[in-house]
MIPANU-623605 format. One record per atom (N, C-alpha, C): residue in three letters; atom name; x, y, z. Coordinates in nm, 4 decimals. Example, Ala and Ser with C-alpha at 12.3 -4.5 7.8 and 13.67 -1.06 7.14 Angstrom:
% MIPANU-623605
ATOM rest atom       c1       c2       c3
ATOM  ALA    N   1.3190  -0.5690   0.7800
ATOM  ALA   CA   1.2300  -0.4500   0.7800
ATOM  ALA    C   1.3200  -0.3300   0.7800
ATOM  SER    N   1.2850  -0.2250   0.7080
ATOM  SER   CA   1.3670  -0.1060   0.7140
ATOM  SER    C   1.2900   0.0030   0.7870
//
This chain:
% MIPANU-623605
ATOM rest atom       c1       c2       c3
ATOM  UNK    N   0.2272  -1.7162  -1.0503
ATOM  UNK   CA   0.3030  -1.6171  -1.0886
ATOM  UNK    C   0.2487  -1.5250  -1.0736
ATOM  UNK    N   0.3464  -1.3965  -0.9789
ATOM  UNK   CA   0.3009  -1.3063  -0.9423
ATOM  UNK    C   0.2692  -1.1911  -1.0492
ATOM  UNK    N   0.1812  -1.1471  -1.0384
ATOM  UNK   CA   0.0941  -1.0307  -1.1038
ATOM  UNK    C   0.1878  -0.8978  -1.0692
ATOM  UNK    N   0.2242  -0.8185  -1.1578
ATOM  UNK   CA   0.3260  -0.6999  -1.1329
ATOM  UNK    C   0.2281  -0.6392  -1.2001
ATOM  UNK    N   0.2597  -0.4517  -1.1385
ATOM  UNK   CA   0.1607  -0.3529  -1.2127
ATOM  UNK    C   0.2468  -0.1787  -1.1587
ATOM  UNK    N   0.2896  -0.1299  -1.2916
ATOM  UNK   CA   0.3092   0.0498  -1.1970
ATOM  UNK    C   0.2239   0.1381  -1.1865
ATOM  UNK    N   0.1515   0.1502  -1.0826
ATOM  UNK   CA   0.0876   0.2704  -1.0973
ATOM  UNK    C   0.1234   0.3698  -0.9246
ATOM  UNK    N   0.0649   0.4826  -1.0080
ATOM  UNK   CA   0.0705   0.5828  -0.9034
ATOM  UNK    C   0.2065   0.6027  -0.8389
ATOM  UNK    N   0.3281   0.5774  -0.8753
ATOM  UNK   CA   0.4733   0.5985  -0.8460
ATOM  UNK    C   0.4681   0.4659  -0.7805
ATOM  UNK    N   0.3850   0.3753  -0.7778
ATOM  UNK   CA   0.4157   0.2298  -0.6869
ATOM  UNK    C   0.4253   0.1144  -0.7763
ATOM  UNK    N   0.5174  -0.0092  -0.7498
ATOM  UNK   CA   0.5128  -0.0857  -0.8606
ATOM  UNK    C   0.4465  -0.1952  -0.7761
ATOM  UNK    N   0.3388  -0.2804  -0.7754
ATOM  UNK   CA   0.2466  -0.3489  -0.6668
ATOM  UNK    C   0.2398  -0.4666  -0.7404
ATOM  UNK    N   0.2901  -0.5941  -0.6323
ATOM  UNK   CA   0.3414  -0.6981  -0.7319
ATOM  UNK    C   0.2296  -0.8225  -0.6168
ATOM  UNK    N   0.0875  -0.8542  -0.6912
ATOM  UNK   CA   0.0403  -0.9599  -0.5834
ATOM  UNK    C   0.0948  -1.0420  -0.5552
ATOM  UNK    N   0.0329  -1.1214  -0.4214
ATOM  UNK   CA   0.0877  -1.2222  -0.3545
ATOM  UNK    C  -0.0109  -1.3127  -0.3433
ATOM  UNK    N  -0.1240  -1.3162  -0.3943
ATOM  UNK   CA  -0.1754  -1.4138  -0.4099
ATOM  UNK    C  -0.3419  -1.3788  -0.5231
ATOM  UNK    N  -0.3536  -1.4750  -0.5423
ATOM  UNK   CA  -0.4988  -1.4654  -0.6715
ATOM  UNK    C  -0.5942  -1.4287  -0.6466
ATOM  UNK    N  -0.6663  -1.3692  -0.6753
ATOM  UNK   CA  -0.8285  -1.3435  -0.6173
ATOM  UNK    C  -0.9087  -1.4867  -0.6351
ATOM  UNK    N  -0.9783  -1.5501  -0.5244
ATOM  UNK   CA  -1.0804  -1.6454  -0.5381
ATOM  UNK    C  -1.1931  -1.5390  -0.4611
ATOM  UNK    N  -1.3595  -1.6386  -0.4509
ATOM  UNK   CA  -1.4456  -1.6274  -0.3800
ATOM  UNK    C  -1.3973  -1.6019  -0.1875
ATOM  UNK    N  -1.4546  -1.4883  -0.1520
ATOM  UNK   CA  -1.5044  -1.4607  -0.0367
ATOM  UNK    C  -1.3753  -1.4363   0.0260
ATOM  UNK    N  -1.2906  -1.4018  -0.0616
ATOM  UNK   CA  -1.1166  -1.3468   0.0037
ATOM  UNK    C  -1.1515  -1.2018   0.0528
ATOM  UNK    N  -1.1053  -1.2087   0.1894
ATOM  UNK   CA  -1.1152  -1.0960   0.2551
ATOM  UNK    C  -0.9785  -1.0316   0.2432
ATOM  UNK    N  -0.8712  -1.0765   0.2498
ATOM  UNK   CA  -0.7237  -1.0274   0.2405
ATOM  UNK    C  -0.6739  -1.0697   0.1312
ATOM  UNK    N  -0.6130  -0.9096   0.0854
ATOM  UNK   CA  -0.5248  -0.8809  -0.0596
ATOM  UNK    C  -0.3810  -0.8570  -0.0177
ATOM  UNK    N  -0.3246  -0.9393   0.0063
ATOM  UNK   CA  -0.1358  -0.9375   0.0158
ATOM  UNK    C  -0.0799  -0.9205  -0.1100
ATOM  UNK    N   0.0251  -0.7717  -0.0717
ATOM  UNK   CA   0.1157  -0.6839  -0.1895
ATOM  UNK    C   0.2177  -0.6706  -0.1390
ATOM  UNK    N   0.3099  -0.7096  -0.2393
ATOM  UNK   CA   0.4357  -0.6085  -0.2046
ATOM  UNK    C   0.4909  -0.4793  -0.3070
ATOM  UNK    N   0.4901  -0.4019  -0.2771
ATOM  UNK   CA   0.5145  -0.2633  -0.3146
ATOM  UNK    C   0.6781  -0.2322  -0.3300
ATOM  UNK    N   0.7059  -0.1606  -0.4712
ATOM  UNK   CA   0.8036  -0.0857  -0.4423
ATOM  UNK    C   0.7677   0.0330  -0.4984
ATOM  UNK    N   0.8811   0.1230  -0.4602
ATOM  UNK   CA   0.8802   0.2919  -0.4733
ATOM  UNK    C   0.9928   0.3027  -0.5606
ATOM  UNK    N   0.9105   0.2891  -0.7062
ATOM  UNK   CA   1.0389   0.3217  -0.7649
ATOM  UNK    C   1.0864   0.5008  -0.7988
ATOM  UNK    N   0.9831   0.5704  -0.7782
ATOM  UNK   CA   0.9783   0.6991  -0.8038
ATOM  UNK    C   0.8900   0.7335  -0.6720
ATOM  UNK    N   0.9819   0.8969  -0.6883
ATOM  UNK   CA   0.9176   0.9683  -0.5255
ATOM  UNK    C   0.7382   1.0349  -0.6241
ATOM  UNK    N   0.6865   0.9248  -0.7079
ATOM  UNK   CA   0.5925   1.0402  -0.7663
ATOM  UNK    C   0.4395   0.9425  -0.6457
ATOM  UNK    N   0.5060   0.8480  -0.5684
ATOM  UNK   CA   0.4002   0.8053  -0.4741
ATOM  UNK    C   0.3442   0.9168  -0.3787
ATOM  UNK    N   0.4260   1.0179  -0.3551
ATOM  UNK   CA   0.4344   1.1035  -0.2870
ATOM  UNK    C   0.2737   1.2172  -0.3011
ATOM  UNK    N   0.2553   1.1817  -0.4313
ATOM  UNK   CA   0.1704   1.3052  -0.5129
ATOM  UNK    C   0.0515   1.2230  -0.5243
ATOM  UNK    N  -0.0015   1.1128  -0.4335
ATOM  UNK   CA  -0.1902   1.0725  -0.3864
ATOM  UNK    C  -0.1534   1.0079  -0.3213
ATOM  UNK    N  -0.2539   1.0106  -0.1909
ATOM  UNK   CA  -0.3183   0.9467  -0.0618
ATOM  UNK    C  -0.4514   0.8297  -0.1427
ATOM  UNK    N  -0.4567   0.7609  -0.0102
ATOM  UNK   CA  -0.5488   0.6658  -0.0430
ATOM  UNK    C  -0.6196   0.6426   0.0671
ATOM  UNK    N  -0.7656   0.6617   0.0643
ATOM  UNK   CA  -0.8444   0.6183   0.1426
ATOM  UNK    C  -0.9721   0.5148   0.1017
ATOM  UNK    N  -0.9780   0.3948   0.2073
ATOM  UNK   CA  -1.0687   0.3209   0.1514
ATOM  UNK    C  -1.1359   0.2475   0.2683
ATOM  UNK    N  -1.2207   0.1964   0.2976
ATOM  UNK   CA  -1.3165   0.1627   0.3736
ATOM  UNK    C  -1.3241  -0.0402   0.4514
ATOM  UNK    N  -1.1972  -0.0377   0.4981
ATOM  UNK   CA  -1.0849  -0.1521   0.5349
ATOM  UNK    C  -0.9577  -0.1159   0.5706
ATOM  UNK    N  -0.9112  -0.2073   0.6725
ATOM  UNK   CA  -0.8044  -0.1960   0.7369
ATOM  UNK    C  -0.6540  -0.2739   0.6894
ATOM  UNK    N  -0.5244  -0.2194   0.7089
ATOM  UNK   CA  -0.4151  -0.2572   0.6121
ATOM  UNK    C  -0.3051  -0.2785   0.7253
ATOM  UNK    N  -0.2356  -0.3639   0.6872
ATOM  UNK   CA  -0.0541  -0.3716   0.7494
ATOM  UNK    C   0.0491  -0.3664   0.6496
ATOM  UNK    N   0.1102  -0.2278   0.7030
ATOM  UNK   CA   0.2486  -0.2426   0.6305
ATOM  UNK    C   0.3574  -0.2656   0.7096
ATOM  UNK    N   0.4805  -0.3511   0.6151
ATOM  UNK   CA   0.5789  -0.3705   0.6705
ATOM  UNK    C   0.6841  -0.3553   0.6043
ATOM  UNK    N   0.7730  -0.2780   0.6540
ATOM  UNK   CA   0.8938  -0.2278   0.5448
ATOM  UNK    C   1.0045  -0.3609   0.5413
ATOM  UNK    N   0.9979  -0.3781   0.4215
ATOM  UNK   CA   1.1243  -0.5413   0.4145
ATOM  UNK    C   1.2221  -0.4348   0.3647
ATOM  UNK    N   1.2370  -0.3338   0.2873
ATOM  UNK   CA   1.4247  -0.2645   0.2802
ATOM  UNK    C   1.3907  -0.1072   0.2443
ATOM  UNK    N   1.4923  -0.0681   0.3117
ATOM  UNK   CA   1.4780   0.0708   0.3248
ATOM  UNK    C   1.3919   0.1786   0.4197
ATOM  UNK    N   1.3621   0.2687   0.3939
ATOM  UNK   CA   1.3295   0.3609   0.4793
ATOM  UNK    C   1.1498   0.4076   0.3845
ATOM  UNK    N   1.0899   0.4324   0.4592
ATOM  UNK   CA   0.9597   0.5229   0.4546
ATOM  UNK    C   0.8798   0.6444   0.5431
ATOM  UNK    N   0.8435   0.7352   0.4359
ATOM  UNK   CA   0.7227   0.7671   0.5183
ATOM  UNK    C   0.6341   0.8301   0.4982
ATOM  UNK    N   0.5631   0.7494   0.5680
ATOM  UNK   CA   0.4363   0.7126   0.6076
ATOM  UNK    C   0.2960   0.8115   0.6729
ATOM  UNK    N   0.2722   0.8827   0.5696
ATOM  UNK   CA   0.2103   0.9578   0.6084
ATOM  UNK    C   0.0367   0.9209   0.6419
ATOM  UNK    N   0.0081   0.9687   0.7686
ATOM  UNK   CA  -0.1198   0.9248   0.8423
ATOM  UNK    C  -0.2178   1.0362   0.8471
ATOM  UNK    N  -0.2917   1.0578   0.8019
ATOM  UNK   CA  -0.4312   1.1579   0.8428
ATOM  UNK    C  -0.3327   1.2552   0.8267
ATOM  UNK    N  -0.3032   1.3575   0.9488
ATOM  UNK   CA  -0.2551   1.4745   0.9107
ATOM  UNK    C  -0.0804   1.4407   1.0278
ATOM  UNK    N  -0.0440   1.3538   1.0524
ATOM  UNK   CA   0.0603   1.2800   1.1107
ATOM  UNK    C   0.1687   1.2319   1.0180
ATOM  UNK    N   0.2583   1.2331   1.0507
ATOM  UNK   CA   0.3748   1.1601   0.9488
ATOM  UNK    C   0.5162   1.0799   1.0543
ATOM  UNK    N   0.5226   0.9688   0.9954
ATOM  UNK   CA   0.5735   0.8435   1.0513
ATOM  UNK    C   0.7073   0.8241   0.9623
ATOM  UNK    N   0.8667   0.8393   1.0039
ATOM  UNK   CA   0.9573   0.7447   0.9072
ATOM  UNK    C   0.9233   0.5738   1.0157
ATOM  UNK    N   0.9212   0.4848   0.8779
ATOM  UNK   CA   0.9153   0.3861   0.9275
ATOM  UNK    C   1.0911   0.2969   0.8680
ATOM  UNK    N   1.1393   0.1707   0.9023
ATOM  UNK   CA   1.2657   0.1431   0.8617
ATOM  UNK    C   1.2693  -0.0013   0.8625
ATOM  UNK    N   1.3831  -0.0322   0.8309
ATOM  UNK   CA   1.3606  -0.2085   0.7882
ATOM  UNK    C   1.2892  -0.2916   0.9153
ATOM  UNK    N   1.1725  -0.3790   0.8906
ATOM  UNK   CA   1.1478  -0.4218   1.0266
ATOM  UNK    C   1.0433  -0.3830   1.1278
ATOM  UNK    N   0.9498  -0.2655   1.0543
ATOM  UNK   CA   0.9083  -0.1489   1.1279
ATOM  UNK    C   0.7771  -0.2314   1.1080
ATOM  UNK    N   0.6554  -0.2097   1.1069
ATOM  UNK   CA   0.5352  -0.2970   1.0797
ATOM  UNK    C   0.4554  -0.1669   1.1407
ATOM  UNK    N   0.3224  -0.1637   1.1186
ATOM  UNK   CA   0.2202  -0.0842   1.0863
ATOM  UNK    C   0.0993  -0.1280   1.0669
ATOM  UNK    N  -0.0204  -0.1425   1.1692
ATOM  UNK   CA  -0.1676  -0.1535   1.1256
ATOM  UNK    C  -0.2481  -0.0535   1.1453
ATOM  UNK    N  -0.3309  -0.0178   1.0617
ATOM  UNK   CA  -0.4242   0.0849   1.0607
ATOM  UNK    C  -0.5745   0.0813   0.9974
ATOM  UNK    N  -0.6223   0.1522   1.0424
ATOM  UNK   CA  -0.7717   0.1932   0.9704
ATOM  UNK    C  -0.7685   0.2698   0.8545
ATOM  UNK    N  -0.8000   0.2043   0.7091
ATOM  UNK   CA  -0.7371   0.2774   0.6019
ATOM  UNK    C  -0.8680   0.3590   0.5801
ATOM  UNK    N  -0.9290   0.3866   0.6120
ATOM  UNK   CA  -1.0562   0.4839   0.5869
ATOM  UNK    C  -0.9530   0.6320   0.6408
ATOM  UNK    N  -0.8625   0.6295   0.6830
ATOM  UNK   CA  -0.8336   0.7617   0.7165
ATOM  UNK    C  -0.7393   0.7986   0.6232
ATOM  UNK    N  -0.7146   0.8586   0.5262
ATOM  UNK   CA  -0.5966   0.9165   0.3685
ATOM  UNK    C  -0.4950   0.8588   0.4504
ATOM  UNK    N  -0.4489   0.8191   0.3295
ATOM  UNK   CA  -0.2488   0.8293   0.4057
ATOM  UNK    C  -0.1728   0.7449   0.2650
ATOM  UNK    N  -0.0612   0.7688   0.2489
ATOM  UNK   CA   0.0077   0.7360   0.1837
ATOM  UNK    C   0.1423   0.7181   0.2407
ATOM  UNK    N   0.2800   0.6275   0.1425
ATOM  UNK   CA   0.4171   0.6334   0.1644
ATOM  UNK    C   0.5031   0.6604   0.0875
ATOM  UNK    N   0.5862   0.7410   0.1009
ATOM  UNK   CA   0.7315   0.7892  -0.0214
ATOM  UNK    C   0.8494   0.7334   0.0715
ATOM  UNK    N   0.9733   0.7464  -0.0670
ATOM  UNK   CA   1.1221   0.6838  -0.0068
ATOM  UNK    C   1.1252   0.8027   0.0830
ATOM  UNK    N   1.2074   0.8174   0.1870
ATOM  UNK   CA   1.2940   0.8980   0.2336
ATOM  UNK    C   1.4099   0.9294   0.1848
ATOM  UNK    N   1.4817   0.8545   0.1230
ATOM  UNK   CA   1.6047   0.9319   0.0064
ATOM  UNK    C   1.5973   0.8406  -0.1200
ATOM  UNK    N   1.7205   0.8146  -0.1622
ATOM  UNK   CA   1.6957   0.7445  -0.2507
ATOM  UNK    C   1.7186   0.5977  -0.3102
ATOM  UNK    N   1.7592   0.5384  -0.1694
ATOM  UNK   CA   1.7785   0.4338  -0.1651
ATOM  UNK    C   1.6486   0.3289  -0.2063
ATOM  UNK    N   1.6678   0.1989  -0.2276
ATOM  UNK   CA   1.5501   0.1316  -0.2378
ATOM  UNK    C   1.4496   0.1029  -0.1602
ATOM  UNK    N   1.3299   0.1212  -0.2209
ATOM  UNK   CA   1.2155   0.1085  -0.0932
ATOM  UNK    C   1.1518   0.0071  -0.0778
ATOM  UNK    N   1.0834  -0.1314  -0.0415
ATOM  UNK   CA   1.0076  -0.2044  -0.0646
ATOM  UNK    C   0.9157  -0.2561   0.0703
ATOM  UNK    N   0.7832  -0.2528   0.0510
ATOM  UNK   CA   0.7065  -0.2852   0.1417
ATOM  UNK    C   0.6012  -0.3952   0.1236
ATOM  UNK    N   0.5701  -0.4998   0.2587
ATOM  UNK   CA   0.5374  -0.5924   0.2149
ATOM  UNK    C   0.3378  -0.5201   0.2895
ATOM  UNK    N   0.2415  -0.5212   0.2236
ATOM  UNK   CA   0.1436  -0.4561   0.2197
ATOM  UNK    C  -0.0415  -0.5814   0.2075
ATOM  UNK    N  -0.0663  -0.5637   0.3238
ATOM  UNK   CA  -0.1716  -0.6657   0.3198
ATOM  UNK    C  -0.3079  -0.5780   0.3536
ATOM  UNK    N  -0.4173  -0.5835   0.2926
ATOM  UNK   CA  -0.5628  -0.5067   0.2893
ATOM  UNK    C  -0.6319  -0.6434   0.3441
ATOM  UNK    N  -0.6822  -0.5644   0.4420
ATOM  UNK   CA  -0.8197  -0.6496   0.4891
ATOM  UNK    C  -0.9881  -0.5600   0.4669
ATOM  UNK    N  -1.0579  -0.6704   0.4315
ATOM  UNK   CA  -1.1791  -0.5850   0.3937
ATOM  UNK    C  -1.2942  -0.7355   0.4886
ATOM  UNK    N  -1.4036  -0.6402   0.5488
ATOM  UNK   CA  -1.4563  -0.7453   0.6297
ATOM  UNK    C  -1.5301  -0.8520   0.5456
ATOM  UNK    N  -1.5927  -0.6900   0.4206
ATOM  UNK   CA  -1.6646  -0.7842   0.3221
ATOM  UNK    C  -1.5803  -0.8473   0.2305
ATOM  UNK    N  -1.6367  -0.9755   0.1785
ATOM  UNK   CA  -1.5668  -1.0964   0.0933
ATOM  UNK    C  -1.5737  -0.9866  -0.0543
ATOM  UNK    N  -1.6489  -0.9291  -0.0627
ATOM  UNK   CA  -1.6135  -0.7913  -0.1800
ATOM  UNK    C  -1.4895  -0.6951  -0.2058
ATOM  UNK    N  -1.3543  -0.7520  -0.1142
ATOM  UNK   CA  -1.2658  -0.7023  -0.0760
ATOM  UNK    C  -1.2204  -0.6601  -0.2168
ATOM  UNK    N  -1.1002  -0.5845  -0.2451
ATOM  UNK   CA  -1.0315  -0.5469  -0.3604
ATOM  UNK    C  -0.9964  -0.6613  -0.4249
ATOM  UNK    N  -0.9806  -0.7197  -0.5531
ATOM  UNK   CA  -0.9699  -0.8169  -0.6356
ATOM  UNK    C  -0.8310  -0.7164  -0.7388
ATOM  UNK    N  -0.8479  -0.6319  -0.8132
ATOM  UNK   CA  -0.7832  -0.5742  -0.8814
ATOM  UNK    C  -0.6917  -0.4896  -0.8773
ATOM  UNK    N  -0.6107  -0.4312  -0.9469
ATOM  UNK   CA  -0.5313  -0.3296  -0.9744
ATOM  UNK    C  -0.6962  -0.2226  -0.9618
ATOM  UNK    N  -0.7287  -0.2728  -1.0395
ATOM  UNK   CA  -0.8439  -0.1332  -1.0884
ATOM  UNK    C  -0.9645  -0.0884  -1.0074
ATOM  UNK    N  -0.9285  -0.2261  -0.8926
ATOM  UNK   CA  -0.9853  -0.2131  -0.7506
ATOM  UNK    C  -0.9321  -0.0669  -0.6585
ATOM  UNK    N  -0.8138  -0.1236  -0.6643
ATOM  UNK   CA  -0.7211  -0.0039  -0.6042
ATOM  UNK    C  -0.7108   0.1527  -0.6332
ATOM  UNK    N  -0.6974   0.1245  -0.7966
ATOM  UNK   CA  -0.7307   0.2556  -0.8537
ATOM  UNK    C  -0.8318   0.3614  -0.7952
ATOM  UNK    N  -0.8972   0.2719  -0.8014
ATOM  UNK   CA  -1.0414   0.3777  -0.7269
ATOM  UNK    C  -1.0783   0.3631  -0.6132
ATOM  UNK    N  -0.9276   0.3927  -0.5460
ATOM  UNK   CA  -0.9128   0.4439  -0.3319
ATOM  UNK    C  -0.8283   0.5752  -0.3681
ATOM  UNK    N  -0.8431   0.5916  -0.4917
ATOM  UNK   CA  -0.6866   0.6982  -0.4954
ATOM  UNK    C  -0.7775   0.8288  -0.4531
ATOM  UNK    N  -0.7024   0.9414  -0.3505
ATOM  UNK   CA  -0.7367   1.0511  -0.3570
ATOM  UNK    C  -0.6242   1.1385  -0.3864
ATOM  UNK    N  -0.6369   1.2676  -0.4925
ATOM  UNK   CA  -0.5503   1.2756  -0.5433
ATOM  UNK    C  -0.5164   1.4419  -0.4191
ATOM  UNK    N  -0.3855   1.4103  -0.3909
ATOM  UNK   CA  -0.3285   1.5278  -0.3282
ATOM  UNK    C  -0.3660   1.6771  -0.3982
//
């Protein structure tokens, strides 16, 4: 059963249970509010974001991109990054966070420690 939680304007649905030496964390993120744009994330990992539904305004460092359904980006997450809805249409993404260290993220509490308030 998936673990779902809403924080920072995002609804996270964990797609895998933590286990020892885990390097990747897959999530489905829904963006139920515009509050997501208030926060950016920065952590020493790599990340992949695939747009399942809708359009996302993806901010990466000082650049901004609009990604649509079917678009995918792979990036260095040590650069501040954030995403929010472009319009009022539903937005859902599939995100995988990779950490070279098996001490990678294992819970929502770990994700919360990566927040950089704007």
